[in-house]
Structure formats: structure tokens, C-alpha cells
N, C-alpha and C positions, 0 to 999 in steps of 0.2 A: 379142661387140660391144664389150667393154671392153679398153682397151689396157694396163691394169695389174692384176696379180693382186690387189693390196691393194684396189682399188676393187671388184673382184668380191666379195671377202670382206665388204666394208663394206655392200654393197647387196643381196647375195644370201645373206649369212649362212652361206656355206660356202666352202671353199678351192677355188680354180680348179685344176681337175684336169690341165690341159695348158698350164702356164705357158710351156713351151719353144716351144709353137706360137703364142703370141701375136704374135711378130714376123714369122711366116709368113702372118699373116692380115691382112685389111683390112676396115674398117667402110665399107660401100658403099651410100651414098645415090647412086643412079645419076646423077642430074642434077648432082651435085657431084663425085663420083669419076671418072666418065667412063672413059677407056681405062686409067686406072691399075690397074683391077681385073684386067686381063690378066696382070699380073706375080704374081698371087697364086692359090693353089689352095684357101685357106680364106677363105670369104667371110661376113662378118657382115652379115645384112640388118637394117636398123634396125627398132626397134619402131614400132608404130602411132602413138602419140602424138608421138614424136620426129620421125616423118616429117612430120606436119602442122605442126610448130613449126619445124624446122630449114629446111625449103624456103623459107618467107618471110623468115626472120630472117638466114640466112647471107649473101645478097647485100647486104643493108642494113649489116651489120656490116663487111663487106669494104670498102665505100665510105664507112664512117663517117658514115652518114646518120641513124643513131639514137644516143642516148645509152646507155651500157652499164650504167646503174644503173636500179633500179626498173622492170624489165620484168616485167609481171604476165601470167601465162598461165592462162587458165580453159578447161579442155578438157572436153568432154562426149562420151561414147561409148555406143554400143549395147552391150547386155549380152553380146554374143558376145565382146567385148574382155576380159571378166573371167575367162575360162577355163572349162574343163569343169565345175568345181565350183560355178559361180555360183548354181545354184538351192539348193545346200546353204548356201552363205554367206549368201544373202539370203532364206532361207525365211520369215523372220519380218518382212520389210520390204516386202512388197507389190510385188514386183519389177516388175510389169507396169503399175503405176499410180502410181509414185513416183519421185523423183529423189534419188540418194544421193551425197554426197561420200565419197571413200575415199582412202586413201594420202596423206592431207594431210601435206605436209612431207617425206615419205620414200618416195614411190612410186619403184620401181626405175628407171623411165625417166628420173628426174632425173639419173642417172649419165651416160646417153647424151647427153642435152641439154647438160649441163655439159662433158663431154669435148669435144664438137664445137664448141660455142660458144667455149670457151676457146682454140681454135686461132686465133681471130681477135682476141680480147682476153682476156688472162689475168685481168683484173679485173672481168669481166662478172658482174652479179648479177641473179637472177631468182627468182621464186616461181611454182611450178607446182602447180596443183591440179586432179586429174581428178574427173570425176563420172560415175556410171552412170545412163543414161537408160532409160525404158521403151520402147525400140526395139531391134530385134535387131542391126542393124549401122549403121555410119557413125560418124564423128567430126567435131565442129565445135569448132575451137580459137579462142578469142577472146583476142588478144594486145594488151596495152596497152603503147604504147611512147612515150617522150619524144623529140621531134625534136632533132637536133643543130643547131648554128648554121648558118644559111644552107640548111637542109634544108626540104622542103615535101612535102605530099601528092603534088603532081604529079611532083616529082623522084623520090620513092620509087616511084610507079607506073612511071615512065619506066625506072628502073633495073631493076625487076623484069621488065618486058617485054624489056628488052635482054638481061638475064642469061639468061632462059629462052626467047629468040627461036627457038632451034633444038630446043627440047625438045618431044617428042611428048605428054607427059602433064601438062604444067603450063599452067593457064588463068589468065591475069591479067585480071580484070573491070574494067569502067569504074568510076571512083571512086564511092564511097558506094553501090555495089550491095549490096543485102541478099541474101546467098546462104544456102543450106540444104544438108543432106546429101542431099536428094532428087536434086540434079543429078549426083551422083557415085556413087550406089549402083550396084553391080555394074559398075563401071568401074575403070580404073587411073589415073584423073585426080586431080590436086590442084587445087582451085578456090580462088582467092585474090581477096579484095576489100579495098581500103584505104579506110577511112571516117574522116571527120572526127569529132573529139571536141568536146564543149561547151567544153573547154579547149583554146585555140588552139595550145598548145605540145605537144599530145599527139595521137596517132592510134590508131585501133583497127583492127587488122588481123584479118580473118576468113579462116580456112583450113579447107577440108573435104576429107575423103577417106573412101573406104570402107575401114575398118579391116582387112577380111579380104582386100582386093585390093592397093590401093597401100600399105596399111599391113601387108601380109602376103604371100600367095602371088603376087599380080601382080608386086609388086616384085622378088621372088626370081627370077621368070621373066625380068624385065627385066634383072637383073644377069647371069643365065645368058646371055642373048642378046648382051650386050656382051662378056662373057668369050670367047664362041666365035664372034665376028664374024658373027652372025646379025642380020638386021634387027631393031631394037630392039623393034618392035611384034609380032614373031612370037608367035603363041599367046595374045595379050593382046587385041588390038583386034578 
């Protein structure tokens, strides 16, 4: 997923074992990468948290509708996202009845988020904090952004709808709709809602996915379908 061996070492604490293959690979968020994937045989499928975060933010950064400083990302995931050893890691934390912050300031997915957002503005700054919730699957990311001059809630919703108009798996909701993970569980959808803040210069973006499908295997199949000229929804919908 990472385009620099040094970044891999920084975030994964081990040397990248195939540096020569990095240039032969592509980081592929299907709705952003599109047909570029066809030129590559090594495909990096995005992590679950970055998927829920990059999908709403990239179109807004491209159009300069939001400020590049002070982006706050608060993400909550089902415990399936914490890996196979989750029960060992959290055996003393009442996993099924408590909420836990983890990886504060240094979660590995920071690397992907930063790499991809900096393609649209090198000076972007964000804080990302993941949380483990007492549910098996699903991610809800709450993203706090500052509006650019002449931007607005309606402009942002309009741009998101326009950008993802032809995308099978992105759903942009009416303004201020309160969404949950329930609507996306066992699907390959990313559900997005843009909500007002009590501060008029800010907005709150809600983004939900199933971490095991759109944030995992479903997105991998989506990439495979595009790569081999199959209908994008084959094997998913």
C-alpha cells in the first residue's frame, strides 16, 4: 500500500522486502483509481479505516472546498478489524461491553491516509484516532472539517454526488441525515452524510462501511473486476 520503503519501515517497524516492486504496484481505491489499475499486476487494496476516510475527503480536497488544516478524524470499528489476536490483546478490557481507543497518534493507517491526501495538497494536516467498539463488524468515521471560503454544506453534498454519480457502491445521503453502520453491514457500500456543526464555519462528515467487505474482501473483488474488464458488481452485489 505504501509508495516508499522508508514509510513502510517507519509505520510497520520492519524493512520492506520488495522495494523494487513498489513502482510496479498501485494503491487502488476503485472509485478514485478507476481504469489506471489495468496497467498494474501488483495491487494494494486500501485498509478499512482509510477507505471510510479517503472516499469523502478526496473529492473535497480536489475542488478545494475544505481547509487543509485541523481535519479531525474519529473512527470506530467493530472488533473484527483488530485482527486475529484481538481476544488476547483485550482479554482484560471487557471487549464485548466497552469502548477502547487504540493506536492514538501512530496507528499504521495514518501512513495510507497521509500518502493519499498529500497527493492533493502536500501541506494537509489531520489527526486520526481509531476506537474498538463492542460489535463484530462495521466502521463509522466522524470527520470534522473547516469550510473553505465560498464553500457550503450544499456545495459539498453537490460535489460528492457529482463525483460519485457513476459509482455503484457510494451512497450520498440528504443533508444532516444521521447514519449508522447498520445500513452497510454485509454490503460493499460506503454511506456518506454531511451534517451541520454548531459552528457555522465547520461541517461534520459521517462515513460508514463494513470493514470486512468495502474495507476488505469486497473492495479486493471490485479491484479484480475492473482489472479484468468484468462488470464492477460481479460477485459482490
